[in-house]
C-alpha positions in Angstrom: 0.0 0.0 0.0 1.5 3.3 -1.1 0.6 7.0 -1.5 -2.7 6.7 0.4 -4.1 8.8 3.2 -4.7 6.6 6.2 -6.3 7.2 9.6 -5.5 4.8 12.5 -7.6 4.9 15.6 -5.6 3.8 18.7 -2.4 4.2 16.7 -0.3 4.8 19.8 -1.3 1.5 21.3 0.5 -1.9 21.0 -0.9 -3.2 17.7 -1.8 0.3 16.4 1.8 1.7 16.8 3.3 -1.3 14.9 0.7 -0.8 12.2 1.5 3.0 12.1 5.2 2.3 11.7 4.6 -0.1 8.8 2.1 2.2 6.9 4.0 5.5 7.6 6.8 4.4 5.3 4.9 4.9 2.1 1.7 6.7 3.1 0.3 9.8 4.8 -0.8 8.6 8.2 -3.0 10.3 10.8 -3.2 8.8 14.3 -6.0 9.5 16.7 -5.5 8.2 20.2 -6.8 9.5 23.6 -3.7 7.8 25.3 -5.9 6.1 27.9 -4.0 2.9 27.1 -1.7 3.9 24.2 1.7 5.5 24.8 3.3 8.3 22.9 6.7 6.6 23.4 5.5 4.1 20.8 5.4 6.7 18.1 7.3 9.7 19.5 10.1 9.5 16.8 7.5 9.5 14.0 5.8 12.6 15.5 9.1 14.4 16.1 10.2 13.7 12.5 6.8 14.8 11.2 6.4 11.4 9.6 2.9 11.1 10.9 0.2 13.5 12.2 -0.9 12.8 15.7 -4.3 13.9 17.1 -5.0 13.4 20.8 -8.7 12.6 20.9 -11.3 9.9 21.5 -13.5 7.9 19.1 -16.4 8.9 21.3 -16.1 12.4 19.8 -18.0 12.1 16.5 -17.4 15.7 15.4 -13.7 15.2 15.8 -13.8 12.0 13.7 -15.7 13.8 11.0 -12.9 16.4 10.6 -10.0 13.8 10.8 -11.5 11.5 8.2 -11.8 14.2 5.5 -10.1 13.0 2.3 -8.9 9.8 4.0 -8.7 6.6 1.9 -8.6 3.9 4.6 -9.3 3.6 8.3 -7.7 1.1 10.5 -9.9 1.0 13.6 -7.7 -0.3 16.5 -8.9 1.9 19.3 -10.7 -0.1 22.1 -11.2 -0.6 25.8 -9.4 -3.9 25.4 -9.6 -5.8 28.7 -12.0 -8.7 29.4 -11.5 -8.4 33.2 -11.9 -4.6 33.3 -15.0 -4.7 31.0 -16.7 -7.0 33.6 -15.9 -4.4 36.3 -17.0 -1.5 34.1 -19.4 -2.6 31.4 -20.8 0.9 30.7 -17.5 2.3 29.8 -16.7 -0.7 27.7 -19.9 -0.1 25.8 -19.3 3.6 25.4 -15.8 3.1 23.9 -16.2 -0.1 22.0 -19.8 0.1 20.7 -20.6 3.8 20.5 -17.0 4.6 19.5 -17.1 2.1 16.7 -20.5 3.3 15.5 -19.0 6.9 15.5 -16.1 5.7 13.4 -18.5 4.0 10.9 -20.8 7.0 10.6 -17.9 9.4 10.1 -16.4 7.0 7.5 -19.7 6.8 5.6 -20.1 10.6 5.6 -16.6 11.0 4.3 -16.8 8.3 1.6 -14.0 6.2 3.0 -12.8 3.4 0.7 -12.6 0.8 3.4 -12.6 0.2 7.2 -10.4 -2.5 8.7 -11.9 -3.3 12.1 -10.0 -5.0 14.9 -12.3 -7.6 16.4 -11.4 -10.4 18.8 -11.4 -14.1 19.2 -13.3 -13.5 22.5 -16.5 -13.4 20.4 -16.3 -17.2 20.2 -16.4 -17.7 24.0 -15.6 -21.1 25.4 -16.6 -23.1 22.4 -16.4 -26.9 22.6 -15.6 -27.1 18.9 -12.0 -26.3 17.9 -10.4 -24.9 15.9 -12.8 -21.9 15.7 -14.2 -21.0 12.3 -15.8 -17.7 11.3 -19.2 -19.3 10.7 -19.6 -20.5 14.3 -22.4 -18.9 16.4 -20.8 -16.3 18.7 -20.9 -16.9 22.4 -19.4 -13.8 24.1 -18.7 -14.3 27.8 -17.8 -10.7 28.8 -18.9 -7.1 28.0 -15.7 -6.8 26.0 -16.6 -9.7 23.8 -20.2 -8.5 23.5 -18.9 -5.1 22.3 -16.6 -6.7 19.7 -19.3 -8.8 18.1 -21.6 -5.8 18.1 -18.9 -3.9 16.2 -18.8 -6.7 13.7 -22.6 -6.5 13.3 -22.4 -2.7 12.7 -19.7 -3.2 10.1 -21.9 -5.7 8.3 -24.9 -3.4 8.5 -22.9 -0.4 7.1 -21.6 -2.6 4.2 -25.1 -3.9 3.4 -27.0 -0.6 3.8 -24.6 2.2 3.1 -22.2 0.6 0.6 -19.3 1.2 3.0 -16.6 -1.5 2.5 -15.7 -3.1 5.9 -13.7 -6.1 7.0 -13.5 -7.5 10.5 -10.3 -9.2 11.7 -10.8 -11.5 14.7 -7.4 -11.2 16.4 -6.4 -14.1 18.6 -3.6 -13.6 21.2 -1.4 -11.0 19.7 2.1 -10.5 21.2 5.3 -8.7 20.2 7.2 -5.4 20.3 5.8 -2.4 22.2 3.4 -4.5 24.3 3.0 -3.0 27.8 3.5 -5.4 30.8 3.0 -2.7 33.4 -0.7 -2.7 34.1 -2.6 -5.4 36.0 -4.7 -6.4 32.9 -1.7 -6.8 30.6 -1.4 -9.8 28.3 0.4 -12.9 29.5 3.5 -12.8 27.3 4.8 -9.3 28.2 4.2 -10.1 31.9 6.0 -13.4 31.7 9.0 -11.8 29.8 9.2 -8.9 32.3 9.1 -11.3 35.2 11.7 -13.6 33.8 14.1 -10.8 33.0 13.6 -9.6 36.6 14.0 -13.1 38.1 10.4 -13.1 39.4 8.1 -16.1 39.6 5.5 -16.5 37.0 1.8 -16.3 38.0 -0.5 -18.6 36.1 -4.3 -18.3 36.5 -5.7 -21.9 36.7 -3.7 -25.0 36.2 -1.8 -23.7 33.2 -3.1 -26.3 30.8 -5.4 -23.8 29.1 -4.3 -23.2 25.6 -4.0 -20.1 23.4 -3.3 -19.3 19.8 -0.5 -16.7 19.9 0.2 -14.6 16.8 3.2 -12.3 16.3 2.3 -8.6 15.8 4.1 -8.4 12.5 1.8 -11.0 11.1 -1.2 -9.1 12.3 0.1 -5.9 10.7 0.5 -7.8 7.4 -3.0 -9.2 7.7 -4.4 -5.6 8.1 -2.6 -4.4 5.0 -3.7 -7.4 3.0 -7.3 -6.8 4.2 -7.2 -3.2 3.1 -5.8 -4.0 -0.3 -8.3 -6.8 -0.9 -11.7 -6.3 -2.4 -13.1 -8.8 0.1 -15.4 -7.9 3.0 -16.6 -9.9 6.0 -15.0 -11.6 9.0 -11.6 -13.3 9.2 -9.6 -15.1 11.9 -6.1 -13.7 12.3 -3.9 -16.1 14.2 -1.0 -18.5 13.9 -3.3 -21.6 13.5 -1.4 -23.3 16.3 -2.1 -23.4 20.1 0.2 -23.8 23.1 -0.5 -24.3 26.8 0.3 -21.5 29.2 2.7 -23.9 31.0 4.6 -24.6 27.8 4.6 -20.9 27.0 6.3 -20.2 30.3 8.9 -22.9 29.7 9.7 -21.5 26.2 10.2 -18.0 27.5 12.4 -19.2 30.4 14.5 -21.3 27.9 15.0 -18.3 25.6 16.1 -16.2 28.6 18.2 -19.1 30.1 16.3 -18.9 33.4 14.5 -21.4 35.6 11.8 -19.7 37.8 8.9 -20.9 39.9 5.4 -21.1 38.5 2.7 -19.9 40.9 -0.9 -20.9 40.3 -3.8 -18.7 41.2 -7.6 -18.9 40.7 -9.0 -18.6 37.2 -10.0 -15.1 36.3 -13.7 -14.3 35.4 -14.3 -14.2 31.7 -11.2 -16.3 30.8 -11.8 -19.2 28.4 -10.3 -22.7 28.6 -9.0 -23.3 25.1 -8.5 -21.2 22.0 -7.5 -22.3 18.6 -8.1 -20.7 15.2 -8.8 -22.1 11.7 -7.1 -19.5 9.5 -7.9 -21.1 6.1 -10.4 -18.5 5.1 -7.8 -15.7 5.6 -5.3 -17.8 3.8 -7.6 -18.4 0.8 -9.2 -15.0 0.4 -6.6 -12.6 1.8 -3.4 -14.5 1.0 -2.5 -14.3 4.7 0.3 -16.5 5.8 1.9 -16.3 9.3 5.6 -15.8 8.9 6.7 -16.1 12.5 6.5 -19.3 14.6 6.1 -18.9 18.4 9.7 -19.4 19.3 11.1 -17.0 16.7 8.5 -14.3 17.6 9.2 -14.7 21.3 13.0 -14.3 20.7 12.4 -11.0 18.8 10.1 -9.9 21.6 12.5 -10.8 24.4 15.3 -8.9 22.5 13.1 -5.8 22.3 12.4 -6.0 26.1 16.1 -6.4 26.8 17.0 -3.4 24.7 14.3 -1.3 26.4 15.6 -2.3 29.8 19.1 -1.3 28.8 17.9 2.1 27.6 16.0 2.7 30.8 19.0 1.9 32.9 21.5 3.9 30.9 
């Protein structure tokens, strides 16, 4: 994708900042982020070098979106209140950001004749399905307000495509990990927390018995899937994952082996909203988007650990 004008909501966040970096090389990029979970450090150099335009603002502000989306070709909608646990504690806020915010993005896109919206959905819409791997045609079974909000966003995307001729595509991300993922808050994803703990010689906390499985996908593969989705004429819903699952116990062992450490595993009670097993069928994305994961788990984790080590070194210099 080259010489396009692109808007990225949540572009200072983990996935959004990696996407911003990839797209800013050959395109005009506008990032909108309220920095509630995103971090300017992720894109500070791009702002300072005037490689991108940054707007501090929220997707709950429709009039702001109307202005930002003028003359934009594509919108990558990454902004979200992205915590299962936190959404259970505060379902109203989850609804405001993820449902009303997404509806605002779609309305502003329609009004500005955007070519296509690439919407970041989630594997959480499947819930604790007994049938694996999960395929896109399965009936959703959301188990948290976050998951409810994500499937609602998909439904709104489909509605706008059918009724307003706005091209949309929903990418159901499975467990994304990689560079610029923040381990510091209590709702952070498991991989950055494990890496941070291992590098600091701290024991690893596992919720449940550790035999629950997840389909982890490296962020570079997710960025590539977004670009392929934008360039494709296809609309609809697609799983974006590695197509392979691993237990949390095995994940901990792999990270410790990469770091050459041997630390204790501490088991705690399962968190509300957590599912037991997760596994994706990615054949639809492979066939229709030409998506192919390029990073296996060990290689992706090695790159992620290297990034964390460099970050620690820079902090302590």
